[in-house]
N, C-alpha and C positions, 0 to 999 in steps of 0.2 A: 807811545809807539818808537823804540829806537834805532825801527828801522831809515834811513834814508838811502837812495837808490840815485848815483850820480852817473849823467850819460855826458861825458864830454865830447864834443865836439870833435871835428876833423885838426881842426885850427889850435883848442888847446893843447896847454903845453904839456908836460909829465909831472913838471915842479909842480901844476897849477892844482892838477890833479891830487898829488902827494900831498900838498899843503892842505887841501883842503880835507882830503881824509884825517889828517891829522889833526884838525881842530874840532871837527865830528865827532871824533874818541875821546878826546879830551872835556869835551861837553856831557860824553856820557853816552852817544849815539852811535850806530854802528853802521860804517859806510858799507854801501855796495857798488863799486864801477863797472857798467856794464857795457858791453864791448859794441852798441850799436844801442841807438835811440830803436823804441819800439811800443807803440801805440799802448797805454794802460801800462808802463811797467811791468815790473813781475809780480810784486804784492797785487795790484785792483787784477791781472791777467786771472791769474790764481787764483782768486778770491770769487771773480765772475765765472768763472769754470764750475767751482763750488757749489755756487749760487742756482745756477741755470739748470746744474743737476738736482740741487736741493728743490727747488721748485718745479721741476717734470716732475717729481715723488709727490710733490703736491696735487699737483694737476690730473693727474690721476688714482690719485685717492686712496695711495699706497701708507704715507703717513701724513702725519697733520707737523705743520711748521713747530710746534713746541718740542715736536715726538724727533723730528729729524737733529734741529738744535741738542737734545739731548743727549742723540748718536755722538754726534761730532767731540760735546765735552766732553763727556766720559769713555770714547770710542778713539777710533784714532785721534781723534785732535790732544791728545797726550803723548802720543806715541810719534805723533809728524812734531811737536812742539819739541821733544826729546831729544829727537832722533833725523828732521828733516825728511823731505819727500823722498828722497835717492835713498837715505839711509834706513828708512823703516823697509824700503823695499828688500836692502840687503840682507837685514834683517834677518825678514823672512825667508831671503834665497831668491836669487833671483831668476834660477829655473824656474821657480811655482809663480814667481811675480810676473816675468815672461807669459807663461801658458796659462794665467788668468785675465793676462791682459789683453792676450791674443782672443780668447774667448769673449770677457765682458766688454772691449770697448767700442761692439758694434751692435750692445742693448744700450750703450749711454746716450743723451738726448745731442746731437749737435744741430740745430734747427738755429737759425741766423735770428728770428725776430722774438723778441723778449715775451715771458708768461704772460698771461691775459689776466693773471690774479695778482 
């Protein structure tokens, strides 16, 4: 996993952040500097949002875990790997994406407690 999320604190100098990024890049890593600290960082938060909805689909007996994994691997997972989340939305047209988002967001799981399965 080449991604490294860097969270500098207020007292961290820009020179230190630049140095850390350069060293990580030399080692084959991909540094991303967050503007501020957030629980779980970007990667974990995004992954858990996907997992929460995937578990919701299993809880509702819409699909099995294996079927959901197949959808992710062979469907949108390839697009997101190639273009990213926002690049994928832009590719389909932001007007279409926003219309779908307005409709679909109300149907997604937003419970705070984890799945029982």
